[in-house]
C-alpha positions, 0 to 999 in steps of 0.5 A, spaced: 517 961 108 510 961 109 507 968 108 499 967 110 496 961 114 494 955 110 488 951 113 484 950 107 483 950 099 481 957 099 487 960 104 492 956 099 489 960 093 489 966 097 497 965 099 498 963 091 495 970 089 500 974 093 506 971 090 507 973 083 507 967 078 504 962 082 496 963 080 493 964 073 486 966 074 481 966 068 473 968 066 473 965 059 468 959 059 471 952 059 468 946 057 470 941 063 470 935 058 477 935 055 478 942 054 480 944 061 485 939 061 487 941 054 489 948 056 492 946 062 497 941 059 500 948 056 500 952 062 503 948 067 502 940 067 509 938 066 511 931 069 510 925 064 505 929 060 506 929 052 510 935 050 509 940 049 508 942 056 511 945 062 511 946 069 508 953 071 502 956 075 496 953 078 490 955 074 483 957 076 477 957 071 471 961 074 466 960 068 465 952 067 460 950 062 454 947 065 456 949 072 453 956 073 456 957 081 462 952 081 469 954 079 475 949 078 482 949 080 488 945 077 495 944 078 495 947 085 501 942 087 504 941 080 510 945 082 515 943 087 517 950 089 509 951 090 508 945 094 514 948 099 511 955 099 504 952 101 507 947 106 512 953 109 519 950 107 524 950 102 522 945 096 529 941 097 527 940 104 520 937 103 522 930 104 525 931 111 519 935 113 514 929 112 519 925 115 518 928 121 511 929 121 510 921 120 514 921 127 510 926 130 503 925 129 497 930 131 490 926 131 484 929 127 479 932 131 471 932 130 467 939 130 460 940 130 456 941 124 455 948 125 463 949 124 463 945 118 463 949 112 463 943 107 455 943 109 453 950 107 449 947 101 446 940 102 443 935 096 440 929 098 440 923 093 433 921 094 431 928 092 428 929 085 433 931 080 439 929 084 445 928 079 452 928 081 454 929 074 450 936 074 453 938 082 460 936 081 464 939 075 468 933 074 473 934 068 475 929 063 483 929 062 482 927 054 476 925 049 478 918 050 476 918 058 471 913 060 467 918 063 468 924 068 473 923 073 474 925 080 482 925 081 483 929 087 478 926 092 480 924 099 477 918 100 475 916 108 473 910 111 474 906 117 476 898 118 469 895 120 473 890 124 477 895 128 474 902 127 481 905 125 480 910 119 484 912 114 484 917 108 487 915 101 486 918 093 483 913 088 481 913 081 473 915 081 469 915 075 462 918 075 458 913 072 450 915 073 446 920 077 448 916 084 454 911 082 461 912 082 466 907 080 472 906 085 479 903 082 484 900 087 491 898 086 491 891 088 494 890 095 496 897 095 491 901 099 488 901 106 481 902 104 482 896 100 483 892 106 477 895 109 472 894 103 474 887 103 473 886 110 466 889 109 465 885 102 466 878 106 461 880 111 456 882 106 455 889 108 456 896 105 462 900 107 461 907 108 465 912 105 466 920 104 470 923 099 472 930 100 474 935 095 478 941 095 482 941 102 488 943 105 494 941 100 497 938 107 492 933 107 493 931 099 500 930 100 499 926 107 494 922 104 499 919 099 503 915 104 503 908 103 506 902 107 511 900 111 512 907 113 504 908 115 502 901 116 495 899 117 491 902 122 495 909 121 491 915 119 495 919 114 491 925 117 495 925 123 501 927 118 497 933 115 496 935 123 503 934 124 505 939 118 500 944 120 502 943 128 494 943 128 489 937 128 485 936 122 478 938 123 473 932 121 465 933 121 460 927 122 456 926 115 449 927 114 447 920 111 452 915 113 456 913 119 463 916 117 467 923 117 469 928 112 474 934 112 470 939 115 472 945 111 472 941 104 469 945 098 465 938 096 463 932 100 460 926 097 457 921 102 456 914 100 457 907 101 461 901 097 456 896 095 458 889 097 457 884 090 456 890 086 461 892 080 461 895 073 465 896 067 469 902 068 468 905 060 460 902 060 458 909 057 464 910 052 466 903 050 473 906 049 477 901 052 480 906 056 480 909 063 484 916 064 491 918 063 495 915 069 502 918 072 507 914 067 504 918 061 499 913 058 492 912 059 490 906 063 486 901 060 478 901 063 477 896 068 472 891 066 469 890 073 470 895 079 466 896 086 461 901 086 459 907 091 452 908 091 452 916 093 447 918 099 448 926 099 453 931 096 454 937 100 459 943 099 461 950 100 457 956 097 460 957 090 464 951 091 471 950 088 472 943 084 480 941 085 482 936 079 489 934 076 492 931 070 494 924 071 501 924 069 502 931 071 507 934 075 502 934 081 502 927 081 509 927 082 509 931 088 503 928 091 506 921 090 514 923 090 515 927 096 512 922 101 516 917 097 522 921 099 520 921 106 519 914 107 526 912 104 529 918 108 526 914 114 528 907 113 535 909 110 537 913 116 535 908 121 539 903 118 545 907 116 545 914 120 548 920 116 550 917 109 544 919 105 544 926 104 537 927 100 532 923 096 528 926 090 523 922 087 524 924 079 519 927 075 520 922 069 518 916 074 511 920 076 514 920 083 513 913 084 518 909 079 525 913 080 529 915 086 535 919 086 539 918 092 545 923 094 550 919 098 556 921 102 562 916 103 566 919 109 571 913 110 573 907 106 568 902 110 562 906 106 564 903 100 558 899 098 553 902 103 550 906 097 548 900 094 545 898 101 541 904 101 538 903 094 536 896 097 533 899 103 529 904 098 526 899 094 524 896 101 521 903 103 517 904 097 515 897 093 513 901 087 520 904 086 523 901 079 530 905 078 534 908 083 540 912 081 546 913 086 550 920 086 555 923 090 554 929 095 557 934 089 551 932 084 545 936 085 540 931 085 534 936 083 538 937 076 537 932 071 543 935 067 547 934 073 544 927 074 546 925 067 553 928 067 554 923 073 551 917 069 556 919 063 562 920 067 562 916 074 558 910 071 560 904 067 554 899 065 558 893 066 560 894 073 555 899 076 549 896 074 545 892 079 539 888 076 534 885 081 529 881 077 522 878 078 520 883 083 513 886 084 512 893 082 506 897 079 501 894 074 500 901 070 507 901 067 506 897 060 513 894 060 512 890 066 508 885 062 509 878 059 507 881 053 513 886 053 518 881 056 515 873 056 520 872 062 515 876 067 510 871 070 505 876 071 503 883 070 506 888 075 512 884 076 519 888 074 526 888 074 528 893 079 535 896 077 540 900 081 545 905 077 551 906 081 553 913 079 558 914 085 565 915 085 569 909 088 572 911 095 579 910 093 578 914 087 575 920 090 581 925 089 581 923 081 574 925 080 574 932 083 569 937 080 573 944 077 572 949 082 570 956 081 572 963 084 566 965 089 564 971 087 557 975 088 554 976 081 549 981 083 554 986 082 554 985 075 547 983 074 540 983 077 538 976 073 540 972 079 
């Protein structure tokens, strides 16, 4: 359980320092251009990163080339057990924690500027020498990246029509001393709706980007519809997780709010009618590594944020992640689990025991559903649960169904179920021609000419559950219950 109260990034780091094996700190100078991520790839990235990699501690770099006073932390959320530690629950119960938080929101509050540590140091864009690239040590993941990227920026904006606010995470590339390009997955984010409404009226959309915040905010920001529909502010989920309202502060140069205890805040406006090519300075044709494990193509036309100011804490800590790392798995996957749990429980209470958004799908493409069949009429409900999972999270591509005696967090146990409780011709359900996610390179007419558009996929259910009438024939071998601590200290 939680040993120290976590309210911001620094208290989260303090907690990790008190637990052996959760944080690696180094004073060795590191280049934020490709080297920093290259190091962490070996230390703790995991996820869909090309091997060799592993799940390991978070890493804090205290000496960043070109940034004298700044530090960079990477991999804060790149371990499910570490996320559980920082959110105060068992790793296996994280989906349930978030499910309850969605249903019991705690709205954010606004505090005065004198209580906002994010505004301890202020840099205005109109001042001589202002350059966001020198102020914010945004790394590049690889040497092919389109530029330095902010990968853990909490983007906060408000609907120009209703005033309702929301927070999401986007791909943000530093393009010049005061411009940032912003990538929107088509139709998937509330801020995209806000931007389109402002664009139609010909007005800029004020936006703040808070970097280095309470991990509860970073996880909550990754919820998507229908669990959090338009008008639902995900900061309310973070408040529920902590049982304490998230504190916001008014920005200095725009009519918007930012997270009061963030390490950095970038204030700016999304400009109407202004777009740039994502790789305009590198011409690599590539953006940055994304969660499926491939480097995304550079977008030829992205909206632009015009930066008005950068504020930060004294000796700020930049937070970043490797796009395809286990960090993305947890940020995207745990809200996915909560969304599936919520929808299936409403439709068929008591039958879905747990959900795991598997690492190999980056937290988005694959979910393992653990189902309990208690009576003959439960047969077939496992497949209905899978259909509900696709409805709960539209970017889901594959669902694997397993019984209650399978450890859904153990990939070997899942493969065992696939090998002994599954027949391809009777236990595979294909759902072709469904919209999924454009970053999967196989979801393209180039890969499958039958697909009508990029991002359309054949969704698949792998039913690895035992038919109810055969359950007695598929019982696992039972071993004697003993206490192994009598014989070894390694348990």
